[in-house]
NURO-134190 format. One line per field, with one value per residue (C-alpha): chain; z negated, x, y negated. Coordinates in nm, 2 decimals, always signed. Example, Ala and Ser with C-alpha at 12.3 -4.5 7.8 and 13.67 -1.06 7.14 Angstrom:
<sites>
mol <- (A|A)
zz <- (-0.78|-0.71)
xx <- (+1.23|+1.37)
yy <- (+0.45|+0.11)
</sites>
This chain:
<sites>
mol <- (A|A|A|A|A|A|A|A|A|A|A|A|A|A|A|A|A|A|A|A|A|A|A|A|A|A|A|A|A|A|A|A|A|A|A|A|A|A|A|A|A|A|A|A|A|A|A|A|A|A|A|A|A|A|A|A|A|A|A|A|A|A|A|A|A|A|A|A|A|A|A|A|A|A|A|A|A|A|A|A|A|A|A|A|A|A|A|A|A|A|A|A|A|A|A|A|A|A|A|A|A|A|A|A|A|A|A|A|A|A|A|A|A|A|A|A|A|A|A|A|A|A|A|A|A|A|A|A|A|A|A|A|A|A|A|A|A|A|A|A|A|A|A|A|A|A|A|A|A|A|A|A|A|A|A|A|A|A|A|A|A|A|A|A|A|A|A|A|A|A|A|A|A|A|A|A|A|A|A|A|A|A|A|A|A|A|A|A|A|A|A|A|A|A|A|A|A|A|A|A|A|A)
zz <- (-15.00|-14.90|-14.59|-14.44|-14.53|-14.57|-14.25|-14.33|-13.97|-13.64|-13.30|-13.03|-12.65|-12.51|-12.15|-12.15|-12.53|-12.70|-12.39|-12.05|-11.83|-11.51|-11.36|-11.03|-11.03|-10.69|-10.54|-10.71|-10.58|-10.23|-10.23|-10.37|-10.11|-10.36|-10.30|-10.44|-10.79|-10.87|-11.20|-11.11|-11.34|-11.24|-10.87|-10.92|-11.09|-10.77|-10.57|-10.55|-10.64|-10.36|-10.18|-10.16|-10.53|-10.61|-10.40|-10.58|-10.92|-10.81|-10.71|-11.05|-11.24|-11.06|-11.12|-11.49|-11.56|-11.38|-11.60|-11.91|-11.81|-11.73|-12.03|-12.25|-12.58|-12.59|-12.81|-13.17|-13.14|-13.31|-13.61|-13.64|-13.63|-13.91|-14.11|-14.09|-14.17|-14.48|-14.57|-14.56|-14.27|-14.05|-13.68|-13.37|-12.99|-12.77|-12.40|-12.06|-11.98|-11.97|-12.29|-12.11|-12.00|-12.34|-12.54|-12.30|-12.36|-12.73|-12.75|-12.54|-12.81|-13.12|-13.19|-13.43|-13.49|-13.71|-13.42|-13.04|-12.82|-12.45|-12.16|-12.21|-12.57|-12.53|-12.25|-12.15|-12.26|-12.24|-12.38|-12.76|-12.83|-12.87|-13.11|-13.32|-13.31|-13.46|-13.73|-13.82|-13.85|-14.07|-14.28|-14.27|-14.22|-13.89|-14.06|-14.20|-13.85|-13.58|-13.21|-13.03|-12.65|-12.34|-12.13|-12.12|-12.17|-12.50|-12.63|-12.51|-12.67|-13.00|-13.00|-12.92|-13.22|-13.44|-13.49|-13.47|-13.16|-13.09|-12.73|-12.66|-12.39|-12.35|-12.03|-11.90|-12.10|-11.89|-11.87|-12.08|-12.37|-12.49|-12.59|-12.84|-13.21|-13.20|-12.94|-13.00|-12.77|-12.92|-13.15|-13.35|-13.47|-13.55|-13.92|-13.96|-13.76|-13.99|-14.29|-14.13|-14.05|-14.41|-14.59|-14.35|-14.37|-14.08)
xx <- (+8.70|+8.60|+8.38|+8.66|+8.98|+9.31|+9.53|+9.86|+9.98|+9.95|+10.02|+10.09|+10.09|+10.39|+10.34|+10.04|+10.01|+10.33|+10.50|+10.42|+10.66|+10.52|+10.49|+10.30|+10.14|+9.98|+10.32|+10.46|+10.19|+10.23|+10.61|+10.56|+10.29|+10.01|+9.65|+9.52|+9.38|+9.52|+9.71|+10.08|+10.18|+9.87|+9.95|+10.30|+10.18|+10.02|+10.35|+10.55|+10.92|+11.14|+11.29|+10.97|+10.90|+11.25|+11.22|+10.89|+11.05|+11.34|+11.09|+10.91|+11.24|+11.36|+11.03|+11.02|+11.38|+11.32|+11.00|+11.21|+11.46|+11.18|+10.96|+10.83|+10.64|+10.29|+10.24|+10.20|+10.34|+10.67|+10.50|+10.24|+10.51|+10.70|+10.38|+10.29|+10.65|+10.64|+10.31|+10.47|+10.25|+10.41|+10.44|+10.49|+10.50|+10.32|+10.38|+10.35|+10.68|+11.02|+11.23|+11.51|+11.28|+11.11|+11.43|+11.56|+11.25|+11.26|+11.63|+11.59|+11.36|+11.51|+11.20|+11.21|+10.95|+10.95|+10.82|+10.87|+10.69|+10.73|+10.62|+10.92|+10.81|+10.44|+10.17|+10.09|+9.78|+9.48|+9.59|+9.58|+9.89|+10.12|+9.89|+9.85|+10.23|+10.29|+10.02|+10.18|+10.53|+10.39|+10.19|+9.89|+9.53|+9.38|+9.13|+9.42|+9.58|+9.46|+9.56|+9.61|+9.63|+9.52|+9.39|+9.12|+9.38|+9.49|+9.13|+9.06|+9.38|+9.30|+8.93|+9.01|+9.24|+8.97|+9.13|+8.98|+9.09|+9.15|+9.15|+9.39|+9.22|+9.40|+9.22|+8.89|+8.72|+8.71|+8.41|+8.58|+8.58|+8.27|+8.51|+8.69|+8.59|+8.73|+8.86|+9.17|+9.20|+9.52|+9.79|+9.78|+9.44|+9.57|+9.63|+9.26|+9.16|+9.37|+9.19|+8.86|+8.96|+9.07|+8.78|+8.49|+8.45|+8.30)
yy <- (+6.05|+5.70|+5.65|+5.44|+5.62|+5.45|+5.42|+5.59|+5.64|+5.47|+5.63|+5.38|+5.41|+5.22|+5.08|+4.84|+4.85|+4.77|+4.63|+4.50|+4.69|+4.54|+4.88|+4.88|+5.22|+5.17|+5.09|+5.40|+5.62|+5.48|+5.54|+5.89|+5.97|+6.03|+5.94|+5.61|+5.64|+5.98|+5.99|+6.02|+6.31|+6.51|+6.44|+6.56|+6.88|+6.98|+6.96|+7.28|+7.28|+7.17|+6.87|+6.67|+6.71|+6.61|+6.30|+6.20|+6.26|+6.03|+5.76|+5.78|+5.78|+5.47|+5.28|+5.38|+5.27|+4.94|+4.90|+4.96|+4.70|+4.44|+4.52|+4.24|+4.30|+4.17|+3.87|+3.97|+4.32|+4.26|+4.09|+4.36|+4.63|+4.45|+4.42|+4.79|+4.89|+4.67|+4.83|+5.17|+5.29|+5.55|+5.47|+5.67|+5.63|+5.88|+5.82|+5.98|+5.83|+6.00|+6.01|+5.82|+5.53|+5.53|+5.51|+5.25|+5.03|+5.07|+5.00|+4.68|+4.54|+4.70|+4.90|+5.20|+5.46|+5.77|+5.98|+5.94|+6.20|+6.18|+6.40|+6.62|+6.70|+6.78|+6.81|+6.45|+6.27|+6.32|+6.65|+6.61|+6.82|+6.53|+6.36|+6.67|+6.73|+6.38|+6.44|+6.77|+6.62|+6.34|+6.59|+6.35|+6.44|+6.32|+6.08|+5.88|+5.82|+5.59|+5.58|+5.25|+5.25|+5.06|+5.35|+5.62|+5.90|+5.74|+5.74|+6.09|+6.24|+6.07|+6.17|+6.53|+6.54|+6.39|+6.05|+5.70|+5.52|+5.15|+5.02|+4.74|+4.53|+4.19|+4.11|+4.25|+4.52|+4.84|+5.07|+5.34|+5.10|+5.29|+5.57|+5.35|+5.31|+4.95|+4.71|+4.49|+4.19|+4.04|+4.19|+3.87|+4.00|+4.35|+4.30|+4.20|+4.51|+4.72|+4.58|+4.66|+5.01|+5.07|+4.90|+4.90|+4.52|+4.35)
</sites>
């Protein structure tokens, strides 16, 4: 096996990676009554079933659907997806979003993936279960799959599954960038990065 194995599958995060959905997570937390900085799904998990949890779920649902309707692909994303499709590379979306909002976003931009895994389908990232599920469905070894995402949870999920991880950081580079194998600043450079991942060229 080559030291830099061929990339045969790419698992993408959606919000903040493929599209800018303009979601204001701080506003969502405030409206839901969650403390600043706490991940929303983890905060919800601590709320018992009942009227208050239902209200919070409604708030999240409304924000996510609005984000789907306002989503815009990052520059270079559509061309890169066309390139990997032509190259015969399998693609998937793994997101902490709902299936409804995910499918609404992808339909808005005519995007198609062989696998779509949402929070209804597997434990949310950083749990690696969704990443492993996609690899299993593809029948590909983990060393031939890369994960591309914009947040720490994407990197943690991929790493825990034994995959190489690419951090998409179009603006400032966060402290958790050290968890990534590679950093992608612009999807217009993604084809070059793919070549580097496959060949080890600098």
